[in-house]
Jmol script that loads the backbone (N, CA, C; Angstrom):
load data "model"
ATOM      1  N   MET A   1      10.348  -9.441   4.191  1.00  0.00           N
ATOM      2  CA  MET A   1      10.830  -8.525   3.187  1.00  0.00           C
ATOM      3  C   MET A   1       9.683  -7.714   2.680  1.00  0.00           C
ATOM      4  N   MET A   2       9.895  -6.517   2.487  1.00  0.00           N
ATOM      5  CA  MET A   2       8.876  -5.687   1.968  1.00  0.00           C
ATOM      6  C   MET A   2       8.489  -5.942   0.516  1.00  0.00           C
ATOM      7  N   ARG A   3       7.354  -5.838   0.106  1.00  0.00           N
ATOM      8  CA  ARG A   3       6.952  -6.103  -1.296  1.00  0.00           C
ATOM      9  C   ARG A   3       6.043  -4.879  -1.748  1.00  0.00           C
ATOM     10  N   VAL A   4       6.263  -4.408  -3.091  1.00  0.00           N
ATOM     11  CA  VAL A   4       5.709  -3.298  -3.621  1.00  0.00           C
ATOM     12  C   VAL A   4       4.800  -3.715  -4.803  1.00  0.00           C
ATOM     13  N   THR A   5       3.549  -3.355  -4.710  1.00  0.00           N
ATOM     14  CA  THR A   5       2.720  -3.611  -5.991  1.00  0.00           C
ATOM     15  C   THR A   5       2.090  -2.150  -6.416  1.00  0.00           C
ATOM     16  N   TYR A   6       1.922  -2.206  -7.700  1.00  0.00           N
ATOM     17  CA  TYR A   6       1.395  -0.876  -8.296  1.00  0.00           C
ATOM     18  C   TYR A   6       0.371  -1.154  -9.448  1.00  0.00           C
ATOM     19  N   ASP A   7      -0.673  -0.479  -9.300  1.00  0.00           N
ATOM     20  CA  ASP A   7      -1.854  -0.626 -10.151  1.00  0.00           C
ATOM     21  C   ASP A   7      -1.898   0.783 -10.905  1.00  0.00           C
ATOM     22  N   PRO A   8      -1.502   0.833 -12.164  1.00  0.00           N
ATOM     23  CA  PRO A   8      -1.612   2.139 -12.826  1.00  0.00           C
ATOM     24  C   PRO A   8      -2.904   2.571 -13.123  1.00  0.00           C
ATOM     25  N   ALA A   9      -3.881   1.693 -13.426  1.00  0.00           N
ATOM     26  CA  ALA A   9      -5.211   2.244 -13.655  1.00  0.00           C
ATOM     27  C   ALA A   9      -5.745   2.907 -12.547  1.00  0.00           C
ATOM     28  N   ALA A  10      -5.531   2.316 -11.269  1.00  0.00           N
ATOM     29  CA  ALA A  10      -5.985   3.074 -10.150  1.00  0.00           C
ATOM     30  C   ALA A  10      -4.966   4.095  -9.500  1.00  0.00           C
ATOM     31  N   ASP A  11      -3.782   4.104 -10.049  1.00  0.00           N
ATOM     32  CA  ASP A  11      -2.674   4.958  -9.556  1.00  0.00           C
ATOM     33  C   ASP A  11      -2.404   4.737  -8.148  1.00  0.00           C
ATOM     34  N   ALA A  12      -2.385   3.301  -7.718  1.00  0.00           N
ATOM     35  CA  ALA A  12      -2.429   3.043  -6.290  1.00  0.00           C
ATOM     36  C   ALA A  12      -1.133   2.064  -6.210  1.00  0.00           C
ATOM     37  N   ALA A  13      -0.361   2.303  -5.151  1.00  0.00           N
ATOM     38  CA  ALA A  13       0.655   1.465  -4.818  1.00  0.00           C
ATOM     39  C   ALA A  13       0.485   0.834  -3.373  1.00  0.00           C
ATOM     40  N   TYR A  14       0.875  -0.349  -3.167  1.00  0.00           N
ATOM     41  CA  TYR A  14       0.687  -0.978  -1.917  1.00  0.00           C
ATOM     42  C   TYR A  14       2.220  -1.508  -1.566  1.00  0.00           C
ATOM     43  N   PHE A  15       2.499  -1.103  -0.248  1.00  0.00           N
ATOM     44  CA  PHE A  15       3.739  -1.593   0.372  1.00  0.00           C
ATOM     45  C   PHE A  15       3.477  -2.606   1.471  1.00  0.00           C
ATOM     46  N   THR A  16       3.613  -3.849   1.267  1.00  0.00           N
ATOM     47  CA  THR A  16       3.394  -4.947   2.253  1.00  0.00           C
ATOM     48  C   THR A  16       4.691  -5.012   3.086  1.00  0.00           C
ATOM     49  N   ILE A  17       4.403  -4.769   4.369  1.00  0.00           N
ATOM     50  CA  ILE A  17       5.549  -4.940   5.326  1.00  0.00           C
ATOM     51  C   ILE A  17       5.574  -6.168   5.989  1.00  0.00           C
ATOM     52  N   ALA A  18       4.438  -6.846   6.280  1.00  0.00           N
ATOM     53  CA  ALA A  18       4.384  -8.108   7.000  1.00  0.00           C
ATOM     54  C   ALA A  18       4.693  -9.241   5.871  1.00  0.00           C
ATOM     55  N   ASP A  19       4.968 -10.300   6.262  1.00  0.00           N
ATOM     56  CA  ASP A  19       5.300 -11.467   5.325  1.00  0.00           C
ATOM     57  C   ASP A  19       4.187 -11.734   4.466  1.00  0.00           C
ATOM     58  N   ALA A  20       2.969 -11.829   5.166  1.00  0.00           N
ATOM     59  CA  ALA A  20       1.720 -11.865   4.214  1.00  0.00           C
ATOM     60  C   ALA A  20       0.538 -11.315   5.075  1.00  0.00           C
ATOM     61  N   ILE A  21      -0.419 -10.925   4.445  1.00  0.00           N
ATOM     62  CA  ILE A  21      -1.533 -10.311   5.086  1.00  0.00           C
ATOM     63  C   ILE A  21      -2.756 -11.203   4.676  1.00  0.00           C
ATOM     64  N   ALA A  22      -3.261 -11.925   5.738  1.00  0.00           N
ATOM     65  CA  ALA A  22      -4.560 -12.899   5.476  1.00  0.00           C
ATOM     66  C   ALA A  22      -5.744 -12.066   5.345  1.00  0.00           C
ATOM     67  N   PRO A  23      -6.652 -12.559   4.605  1.00  0.00           N
ATOM     68  CA  PRO A  23      -8.008 -11.810   4.423  1.00  0.00           C
ATOM     69  C   PRO A  23      -8.506 -11.395   5.880  1.00  0.00           C
ATOM     70  N   GLY A  24      -8.886 -10.237   5.939  1.00  0.00           N
ATOM     71  CA  GLY A  24      -9.469  -9.780   7.242  1.00  0.00           C
ATOM     72  C   GLY A  24      -8.485  -9.474   8.284  1.00  0.00           C
ATOM     73  N   GLU A  25      -7.221  -9.633   8.205  1.00  0.00           N
ATOM     74  CA  GLU A  25      -6.219  -9.445   9.154  1.00  0.00           C
ATOM     75  C   GLU A  25      -6.005  -7.969   9.446  1.00  0.00           C
ATOM     76  N   ALA A  26      -6.129  -7.160   8.421  1.00  0.00           N
ATOM     77  CA  ALA A  26      -5.981  -5.629   8.621  1.00  0.00           C
ATOM     78  C   ALA A  26      -7.407  -5.237   9.209  1.00  0.00           C
ATOM     79  N   THR A  27      -7.428  -4.977  10.607  1.00  0.00           N
ATOM     80  CA  THR A  27      -8.645  -4.676  11.339  1.00  0.00           C
ATOM     81  C   THR A  27      -8.777  -3.245  11.465  1.00  0.00           C
ATOM     82  N   ARG A  28      -7.699  -2.425  11.362  1.00  0.00           N
ATOM     83  CA  ARG A  28      -7.789  -0.978  11.588  1.00  0.00           C
ATOM     84  C   ARG A  28      -7.048  -0.267  10.401  1.00  0.00           C
ATOM     85  N   GLN A  29      -7.527   0.844   9.857  1.00  0.00           N
ATOM     86  CA  GLN A  29      -6.888   1.630   8.913  1.00  0.00           C
ATOM     87  C   GLN A  29      -6.830   3.021   9.482  1.00  0.00           C
ATOM     88  N   VAL A  30      -5.780   3.578   9.215  1.00  0.00           N
ATOM     89  CA  VAL A  30      -5.612   5.088   9.474  1.00  0.00           C
ATOM     90  C   VAL A  30      -5.328   5.836   8.082  1.00  0.00           C
ATOM     91  N   VAL A  31      -6.400   6.719   7.641  1.00  0.00           N
ATOM     92  CA  VAL A  31      -6.443   7.281   6.431  1.00  0.00           C
ATOM     93  C   VAL A  31      -5.881   8.743   6.551  1.00  0.00           C
ATOM     94  N   THR A  32      -4.681   9.047   5.847  1.00  0.00           N
ATOM     95  CA  THR A  32      -4.142  10.422   5.907  1.00  0.00           C
ATOM     96  C   THR A  32      -4.009  10.952   4.626  1.00  0.00           C
ATOM     97  N   PRO A  33      -4.986  12.060   4.338  1.00  0.00           N
ATOM     98  CA  PRO A  33      -4.703  12.800   3.162  1.00  0.00           C
ATOM     99  C   PRO A  33      -3.490  13.669   3.257  1.00  0.00           C
ATOM    100  N   VAL A  34      -2.714  13.747   2.106  1.00  0.00           N
ATOM    101  CA  VAL A  34      -1.623  14.346   1.921  1.00  0.00           C
ATOM    102  C   VAL A  34      -1.751  15.145   0.481  1.00  0.00           C
ATOM    103  N   ALA A  35      -0.968  16.069   0.346  1.00  0.00           N
ATOM    104  CA  ALA A  35      -0.913  16.844  -0.925  1.00  0.00           C
ATOM    105  C   ALA A  35      -0.746  15.934  -2.061  1.00  0.00           C
ATOM    106  N   GLY A  36      -1.694  15.861  -2.874  1.00  0.00           N
ATOM    107  CA  GLY A  36      -1.584  14.967  -4.157  1.00  0.00           C
ATOM    108  C   GLY A  36      -2.044  13.675  -3.929  1.00  0.00           C
ATOM    109  N   GLY A  37      -2.600  13.180  -2.788  1.00  0.00           N
ATOM    110  CA  GLY A  37      -3.027  11.954  -2.715  1.00  0.00           C
ATOM    111  C   GLY A  37      -3.485  11.571  -1.394  1.00  0.00           C
ATOM    112  N   THR A  38      -3.436  10.290  -1.055  1.00  0.00           N
ATOM    113  CA  THR A  38      -3.854   9.667   0.251  1.00  0.00           C
ATOM    114  C   THR A  38      -3.072   8.641   0.622  1.00  0.00           C
ATOM    115  N   VAL A  39      -2.666   8.524   1.934  1.00  0.00           N
ATOM    116  CA  VAL A  39      -1.868   7.241   2.588  1.00  0.00           C
ATOM    117  C   VAL A  39      -2.729   6.509   3.529  1.00  0.00           C
ATOM    118  N   VAL A  40      -2.919   5.211   3.316  1.00  0.00           N
ATOM    119  CA  VAL A  40      -3.703   4.487   4.280  1.00  0.00           C
ATOM    120  C   VAL A  40      -2.756   3.437   4.849  1.00  0.00           C
ATOM    121  N   LEU A  41      -2.673   3.549   6.201  1.00  0.00           N
ATOM    122  CA  LEU A  41      -1.911   2.508   6.972  1.00  0.00           C
ATOM    123  C   LEU A  41      -2.836   1.393   7.436  1.00  0.00           C
ATOM    124  N   ASP A  42      -2.430   0.179   7.272  1.00  0.00           N
ATOM    125  CA  ASP A  42      -3.097  -1.091   7.621  1.00  0.00           C
ATOM    126  C   ASP A  42      -2.429  -1.682   8.904  1.00  0.00           C
ATOM    127  N   PHE A  43      -3.327  -1.924  10.025  1.00  0.00           N
ATOM    128  CA  PHE A  43      -2.825  -2.385  11.190  1.00  0.00           C
ATOM    129  C   PHE A  43      -3.656  -3.647  11.491  1.00  0.00           C
ATOM    130  N   ASN A  44      -2.998  -4.678  12.098  1.00  0.00           N
ATOM    131  CA  ASN A  44      -3.650  -5.890  12.655  1.00  0.00           C
ATOM    132  C   ASN A  44      -4.213  -5.387  14.109  1.00  0.00           C
ATOM    133  N   SER A  45      -4.965  -6.555  14.690  1.00  0.00           N
ATOM    134  CA  SER A  45      -5.621  -6.235  15.873  1.00  0.00           C
ATOM    135  C   SER A  45      -4.615  -5.910  17.098  1.00  0.00           C
ATOM    136  N   SER A  46      -3.360  -6.350  16.903  1.00  0.00           N
ATOM    137  CA  SER A  46      -2.278  -6.146  17.916  1.00  0.00           C
ATOM    138  C   SER A  46      -1.673  -4.763  17.853  1.00  0.00           C
ATOM    139  N   GLY A  47      -2.124  -3.978  16.653  1.00  0.00           N
ATOM    140  CA  GLY A  47      -1.567  -2.723  16.449  1.00  0.00           C
ATOM    141  C   GLY A  47      -0.194  -2.728  15.567  1.00  0.00           C
ATOM    142  N   THR A  48       0.131  -3.910  15.077  1.00  0.00           N
ATOM    143  CA  THR A  48       1.299  -4.004  14.177  1.00  0.00           C
ATOM    144  C   THR A  48       0.953  -3.554  12.736  1.00  0.00           C
ATOM    145  N   LEU A  49       1.902  -2.742  12.199  1.00  0.00           N
ATOM    146  CA  LEU A  49       1.583  -2.239  10.941  1.00  0.00           C
ATOM    147  C   LEU A  49       1.899  -3.392   9.866  1.00  0.00           C
ATOM    148  N   LEU A  50       0.915  -3.552   9.018  1.00  0.00           N
ATOM    149  CA  LEU A  50       1.089  -4.622   8.114  1.00  0.00           C
ATOM    150  C   LEU A  50       1.409  -4.119   6.651  1.00  0.00           C
ATOM    151  N   GLY A  51       0.891  -2.929   6.301  1.00  0.00           N
ATOM    152  CA  GLY A  51       1.191  -2.345   5.013  1.00  0.00           C
ATOM    153  C   GLY A  51       0.659  -0.918   4.846  1.00  0.00           C
ATOM    154  N   LEU A  52       0.916  -0.313   3.739  1.00  0.00           N
ATOM    155  CA  LEU A  52       0.407   0.989   3.478  1.00  0.00           C
ATOM    156  C   LEU A  52       0.019   0.973   2.038  1.00  0.00           C
ATOM    157  N   GLU A  53      -1.072   1.762   1.670  1.00  0.00           N
ATOM    158  CA  GLU A  53      -1.454   1.945   0.436  1.00  0.00           C
ATOM    159  C   GLU A  53      -1.257   3.416   0.172  1.00  0.00           C
ATOM    160  N   VAL A  54      -0.686   3.909  -1.129  1.00  0.00           N
ATOM    161  CA  VAL A  54      -0.566   5.106  -1.492  1.00  0.00           C
ATOM    162  C   VAL A  54      -1.478   5.471  -2.646  1.00  0.00           C
ATOM    163  N   LEU A  55      -2.424   6.385  -2.403  1.00  0.00           N
ATOM    164  CA  LEU A  55      -3.329   6.658  -3.656  1.00  0.00           C
ATOM    165  C   LEU A  55      -2.855   7.845  -4.273  1.00  0.00           C
ATOM    166  N   GLY A  56      -2.696   8.061  -5.540  1.00  0.00           N
ATOM    167  CA  GLY A  56      -2.008   9.098  -6.187  1.00  0.00           C
ATOM    168  C   GLY A  56      -0.524   8.889  -6.164  1.00  0.00           C
ATOM    169  N   ALA A  57      -0.261   7.489  -6.500  1.00  0.00           N
ATOM    170  CA  ALA A  57       1.241   7.093  -6.287  1.00  0.00           C
ATOM    171  C   ALA A  57       2.158   7.806  -7.275  1.00  0.00           C
ATOM    172  N   GLN A  58       1.705   8.047  -8.464  1.00  0.00           N
ATOM    173  CA  GLN A  58       2.658   8.748  -9.517  1.00  0.00           C
ATOM    174  C   GLN A  58       3.091  10.086  -8.920  1.00  0.00           C
ATOM    175  N   ARG A  59       2.309  10.700  -8.043  1.00  0.00           N
ATOM    176  CA  ARG A  59       2.824  12.012  -7.417  1.00  0.00           C
ATOM    177  C   ARG A  59       3.651  11.849  -6.158  1.00  0.00           C
ATOM    178  N   LEU A  60       3.343  10.767  -5.540  1.00  0.00           N
ATOM    179  CA  LEU A  60       3.908  10.660  -4.201  1.00  0.00           C
ATOM    180  C   LEU A  60       5.033   9.590  -3.956  1.00  0.00           C
ATOM    181  N   VAL A  61       5.236   8.627  -4.929  1.00  0.00           N
ATOM    182  CA  VAL A  61       6.185   7.631  -4.904  1.00  0.00           C
ATOM    183  C   VAL A  61       7.142   7.951  -5.844  1.00  0.00           C
ATOM    184  N   PRO A  62       8.506   7.662  -5.718  1.00  0.00           N
ATOM    185  CA  PRO A  62       9.458   7.944  -6.781  1.00  0.00           C
ATOM    186  C   PRO A  62       9.219   6.950  -7.877  1.00  0.00           C
ATOM    187  N   ALA A  63       9.395   7.422  -9.084  1.00  0.00           N
ATOM    188  CA  ALA A  63       9.112   6.604 -10.338  1.00  0.00           C
ATOM    189  C   ALA A  63       9.956   5.322 -10.404  1.00  0.00           C
ATOM    190  N   GLU A  64      11.224   5.395  -9.753  1.00  0.00           N
ATOM    191  CA  GLU A  64      12.017   4.174  -9.822  1.00  0.00           C
ATOM    192  C   GLU A  64      11.441   3.057  -9.105  1.00  0.00           C
ATOM    193  N   VAL A  65      10.810   3.497  -7.884  1.00  0.00           N
ATOM    194  CA  VAL A  65      10.072   2.548  -6.937  1.00  0.00           C
ATOM    195  C   VAL A  65       8.952   1.851  -7.813  1.00  0.00           C
ATOM    196  N   LEU A  66       8.114   2.808  -8.364  1.00  0.00           N
ATOM    197  CA  LEU A  66       6.907   2.259  -9.152  1.00  0.00           C
ATOM    198  C   LEU A  66       7.330   1.369 -10.370  1.00  0.00           C
ATOM    199  N   GLY A  67       8.483   1.597 -10.965  1.00  0.00           N
ATOM    200  CA  GLY A  67       9.037   0.862 -12.145  1.00  0.00           C
ATOM    201  C   GLY A  67       9.437  -0.444 -11.680  1.00  0.00           C
ATOM    202  N   ARG A  68       9.810  -0.810 -10.316  1.00  0.00           N
ATOM    203  CA  ARG A  68      10.217  -1.978  -9.969  1.00  0.00           C
ATOM    204  C   ARG A  68       9.027  -2.772  -9.259  1.00  0.00           C
ATOM    205  N   ALA A  69       7.918  -2.108  -9.160  1.00  0.00           N
ATOM    206  CA  ALA A  69       6.699  -2.727  -8.414  1.00  0.00           C
ATOM    207  C   ALA A  69       6.190  -3.843  -9.241  1.00  0.00           C
ATOM    208  N   GLU A  70       5.581  -4.769  -8.658  1.00  0.00           N
ATOM    209  CA  GLU A  70       4.825  -5.875  -9.243  1.00  0.00           C
ATOM    210  C   GLU A  70       3.380  -5.378  -9.625  1.00  0.00           C
ATOM    211  N   PRO A  71       2.748  -6.048 -10.536  1.00  0.00           N
ATOM    212  CA  PRO A  71       1.335  -5.688 -10.817  1.00  0.00           C
ATOM    213  C   PRO A  71       0.580  -6.470  -9.531  1.00  0.00           C
ATOM    214  N   PRO A  72      -0.527  -5.841  -9.154  1.00  0.00           N
ATOM    215  CA  PRO A  72      -1.323  -6.368  -7.973  1.00  0.00           C
ATOM    216  C   PRO A  72      -1.933  -7.748  -8.436  1.00  0.00           C
ATOM    217  N   ALA A  73      -2.208  -8.627  -7.486  1.00  0.00           N
ATOM    218  CA  ALA A  73      -2.783  -9.891  -7.701  1.00  0.00           C
ATOM    219  C   ALA A  73      -4.275  -9.582  -7.956  1.00  0.00           C
ATOM    220  N   ARG A  74      -4.892 -10.152  -8.936  1.00  0.00           N
ATOM    221  CA  ARG A  74      -6.255 -10.143  -9.431  1.00  0.00           C
ATOM    222  C   ARG A  74      -7.043 -11.308  -8.824  1.00  0.00           C
ATOM    223  N   THR A  75      -8.087 -10.935  -8.214  1.00  0.00           N
ATOM    224  CA  THR A  75      -8.974 -11.988  -7.586  1.00  0.00           C
ATOM    225  C   THR A  75     -10.335 -12.117  -8.213  1.00  0.00           C
TER     226      THR A  75
END
end "model"
wireframe off; spacefill off
backbone 0.3
color backbone group
């Protein structure tokens, strides 16, 4: 099940597509600048999409999605 987190201080949303992402599991990132922000796709070593980060989320992600998002875990 997809999980969405949102950090308003960074204006960054993360959509976790995999069940869980272990530290170091995302071995390849594809960074795509878009109007108003950046989208970063995280892949594992097999090429499976694990999740995606949206920088500039207030401009790129619908407000209702951000409103339902969880706060990010703090480490």
